[in-house]
C-alpha positions in Angstrom: -0.1 -0.1 0.3 1.0 3.5 -0.8 0.8 4.7 2.9 3.3 2.0 4.0 6.1 2.7 2.0 9.0 4.9 3.4 11.6 6.1 0.8 14.0 6.8 3.5 14.0 3.2 5.0 13.7 1.6 1.4 17.0 2.7 0.3 18.8 3.3 3.6 21.1 0.6 2.7 22.6 2.9 0.1 23.9 5.2 2.7 27.6 5.1 3.2 28.2 4.5 -0.5 26.3 7.8 -1.1 25.4 10.6 1.6 21.8 11.2 2.7 21.9 14.4 0.7 23.1 12.6 -2.2 20.3 10.0 -2.1 18.0 12.9 -2.0 19.6 14.1 -5.2 18.8 10.7 -6.7 15.1 10.8 -5.6 14.6 14.0 -7.6 17.0 13.0 -10.6 15.2 12.0 -13.9 16.6 9.1 -16.1 15.3 8.2 -19.6 15.6 4.8 -20.8 15.0 3.7 -24.4 14.4 0.1 -24.8 13.4 -2.4 -22.0 14.7 -5.7 -23.2 17.7 -7.5 -22.4 19.7 -4.5 -20.8 17.1 -1.8 -20.9 14.8 -3.7 -18.2 17.7 -4.5 -15.7 19.0 -1.0 -15.9 15.7 0.5 -14.9 15.3 -1.8 -11.8 19.1 -1.4 -10.8 18.5 2.4 -11.1 15.1 2.0 -9.1 17.1 0.4 -6.4 19.7 3.2 -6.1 16.8 5.3 -5.4 16.3 7.1 -8.7 13.0 8.8 -8.4 11.9 9.8 -11.8 11.9 7.9 -15.3 11.0 8.1 -18.8 10.6 4.6 -20.4 9.9 3.7 -24.1 9.5 0.3 -25.9 7.0 -0.4 -28.5 7.2 -4.1 -28.0 6.0 -7.3 -26.2 7.7 -10.0 -24.4 8.1 -13.2 -26.4 9.5 -16.8 -25.3 12.6 -15.8 -27.1 13.2 -13.2 -24.5 13.3 -15.9 -21.4 17.1 -16.1 -21.6 18.0 -12.7 -20.5 15.0 -10.3 -20.2 14.1 -9.6 -16.9 10.4 -9.0 -17.3 9.9 -11.9 -19.3 8.2 -14.8 -17.7 4.9 -17.0 -18.6 2.7 -14.5 -16.8 3.9 -11.6 -19.1 4.0 -13.4 -22.5 2.3 -11.1 -25.1 2.2 -8.3 -22.5 3.6 -4.9 -23.4 7.4 -4.2 -21.9 6.4 -0.8 -21.0 3.3 -1.7 -18.8 4.9 -4.9 -17.3 8.3 -2.6 -16.4 6.2 0.1 -15.1 4.5 -2.4 -12.8 7.9 -3.9 -11.6 9.0 -0.5 -11.2 6.1 0.6 -9.0 6.6 -2.5 -6.7 10.1 -1.3 -5.9 9.0 2.5 -5.4 5.2 3.3 -5.4 5.9 6.9 -5.3 8.0 6.8 -8.6 7.4 9.7 -11.0 7.0 7.9 -14.5 6.4 8.8 -18.1 5.8 6.1 -20.4 6.1 6.0 -24.4 4.7 2.6 -25.4 5.2 3.5 -29.1 9.0 3.3 -28.8 11.3 6.1 -29.5 9.7 8.1 -32.6 10.8 11.2 -34.4 8.0 12.9 -33.3 8.1 11.8 -29.4 11.7 11.9 -28.9 11.9 15.6 -27.5 8.9 14.8 -25.2 10.9 11.4 -24.2 13.8 13.6 -23.1 12.2 16.1 -21.6 13.6 16.7 -17.8 15.9 13.8 -18.2 19.2 14.4 -16.4 20.8 11.3 -18.0 19.8 9.1 -21.2 20.4 5.4 -20.8 20.5 3.3 -24.1 18.7 0.1 -23.8 17.7 -0.1 -27.5 17.9 -3.3 -29.5 21.4 -3.6 -31.4 20.2 -3.2 -34.8 17.7 -0.3 -33.9 20.2 2.0 -35.7 17.5 4.8 -36.8 15.9 5.1 -33.3 19.5 5.1 -31.7 21.1 7.9 -34.1 18.0 10.2 -33.4 18.0 9.6 -29.8 21.7 10.5 -29.6 21.6 13.3 -31.6 18.6 14.9 -29.7 20.8 14.2 -26.6 23.7 15.9 -28.1 21.5 19.0 -28.9 20.2 19.1 -25.3 23.3 18.2 -23.6 22.2 15.2 -21.9 24.8 12.6 -21.2 24.4 9.2 -22.4 25.3 6.1 -21.1 25.3 2.8 -23.4 26.7 -0.6 -22.1 26.4 -3.5 -24.6 26.3 -7.3 -23.6 29.0 -8.6 -25.8 30.0 -12.2 -25.1 29.8 -12.9 -21.4 31.1 -9.5 -20.7 29.9 -5.7 -21.4 31.5 -2.8 -23.3 30.8 0.8 -22.0 30.9 4.0 -23.8 29.6 7.3 -22.3 28.8 10.4 -24.4 28.5 13.8 -23.1 29.4 17.6 -23.3 33.2 17.8 -23.8 33.4 14.4 -25.5 33.5 13.1 -28.8 29.7 13.0 -30.4 28.1 9.8 -31.3 28.2 10.4 -35.1 31.9 11.3 -35.0 32.6 8.1 -33.1 30.9 5.5 -35.0 30.6 7.3 -38.2 27.0 6.7 -39.3 26.8 9.3 -41.9 27.2 6.9 -44.6 26.9 3.2 -45.4 24.3 0.5 -45.4 22.6 -1.4 -42.5 25.3 -3.9 -42.5 28.1 -1.3 -42.4 26.4 0.4 -39.8 26.2 -2.6 -37.5 29.8 -3.6 -38.0 30.9 0.1 -37.2 28.7 -0.2 -33.9 30.3 -3.4 -33.0 33.7 -2.4 -33.5 33.0 0.9 -31.8 31.6 -0.6 -28.8 34.5 -3.2 -28.4 37.6 -2.0 -29.9 39.4 -4.5 -27.8 36.9 -7.4 -29.2 37.6 -9.5 -26.0 34.5 -11.7 -26.9 36.0 -13.1 -30.1 38.1 -16.1 -28.8 35.3 -18.2 -27.3 32.2 -18.3 -29.5 31.0 -21.7 -29.5 28.7 -21.8 -32.6 29.7 -18.9 -35.0 26.9 -19.9 -37.2 24.5 -18.0 -34.9 26.2 -14.9 -35.6 24.7 -12.9 -38.7 24.8 -9.3 -38.6 23.3 -9.0 -42.2 20.2 -11.0 -40.9 20.1 -9.1 -37.4 20.7 -12.2 -35.1 23.4 -12.9 -32.6 23.5 -15.1 -29.3 22.7 -13.1 -25.7 23.1 -14.0 -22.2 21.6 -12.9 -19.1 25.0 -12.7 -17.3 26.3 -10.3 -19.8 22.9 -8.0 -19.2 23.2 -8.0 -15.3 27.0 -7.1 -15.8 25.7 -4.0 -18.1 23.4 -2.8 -15.4 25.9 -2.8 -12.6 28.5 -0.7 -14.7 25.6 1.7 -16.0 24.2 2.0 -12.7 27.5 3.0 -11.2 28.4 5.6 -14.2 25.0 7.0 -13.9 25.3 7.4 -10.2 28.5 9.3 -10.7 27.0 11.6 -13.4 23.7 12.5 -11.4 25.7 13.2 -8.1 28.6 15.0 -9.9 31.3 12.7 -8.7 33.8 13.1 -11.4 35.8 10.1 -12.9 33.6 9.5 -15.8 35.5 9.4 -19.4 33.6 10.1 -22.4 34.2 8.9 -25.9 36.5 8.2 -27.4 37.4 6.5 -24.1 35.7 3.4 -23.7 36.0 0.1 -21.5 35.4 -3.6 -22.2 35.0 -6.0 -19.0 34.9 -9.6 -20.1 33.9 -12.2 -17.3 34.7 -15.1 -19.1 38.5 -14.1 -19.6 38.3 -12.0 -16.4 39.8 -9.1 -18.3 39.3 -5.4 -18.2 40.7 -3.3 -21.0 40.3 0.7 -21.2 40.4 1.9 -24.7 41.1 5.3 -26.2 40.1 5.9 -29.9 40.9 9.5 -31.0 39.2 10.2 -34.5 36.8 7.5 -33.8 36.0 5.2 -36.5 38.6 7.1 -38.7 41.2 6.1 -36.1 43.8 3.6 -38.0 43.1 0.9 -35.3 39.4 1.2 -35.6 39.7 1.1 -39.4 41.9 -2.0 -39.2 39.5 -3.8 -36.9 36.6 -3.3 -39.0 38.2 -4.5 -41.9 39.1 -7.8 -40.1 35.4 -8.1 -38.7 34.4 -7.7 -42.5 36.8 -10.4 -43.3 35.7 -12.7 -40.8 32.0 -12.3 -41.6 32.9 -13.2 -45.3 34.7 -16.4 -44.0 31.7 -17.1 -42.1 29.3 -16.7 -45.0 31.1 -19.0 -47.0 31.3 -21.5 -44.2 27.5 -21.4 -44.1 27.0 -21.7 -47.7 29.2 -24.8 -47.8 27.2 -26.4 -44.9 24.0 -25.9 -46.5 22.1 -28.9 -47.7 
């Protein structure tokens, strides 16, 4: 019941890592999250448990059986249900006093500015292949001076990038101003994880096909993304410092137990980045030929 909820008690165990004054700042802060699937849903609940008090959430999709391996809102009870509605319900179970704006149509050109109104930070939870929605949302954040945190579940780890005032823009870093969808996917993949730590332990490469918009995923990687995202958002909201904007990036791979910090000045134009893009293209061509060879 609403009357039984006590914000101070509910989030009292955060105190120590944050001060009481900082906890109140989190309570008054607003985070916008686009996409509520593998990473977006767990981002939302992680930030809610940190005590963030205001959210805007957007997703046009419903939960399906194929979401069960990684999406925190996907259960037998929620099959066919709107992701926005399900996650809004889970959010209010944690904090019934939450201030929430929902966008069940997703991040659309006509609603992106309303979606970002009042946001202190934007957290990217969009599908890997949602290039159009991601591009326009990042561009809108840049216009408004809103920091962006994106953490991708790659392999059994997470790759982190933060965009914000004083850093490189999304467009400068990824170079999405030219090229078809496959080219954008490759540049996005390499931009997210220049270290490519996940490459060496793919068990079945036939499950990866960027042209067909498919690839494996795991709940472990999504949970890692949420932990790292939660900390970066906390630092941004509280002005703690220590956040490195793109072209700096980080990639932690739990399978290898390795952390690599990357720096790619000039973004996709960086010689190392261009080389990695070329190598990924060559690998994809080899995989395609192998797939054709295995066809009946």
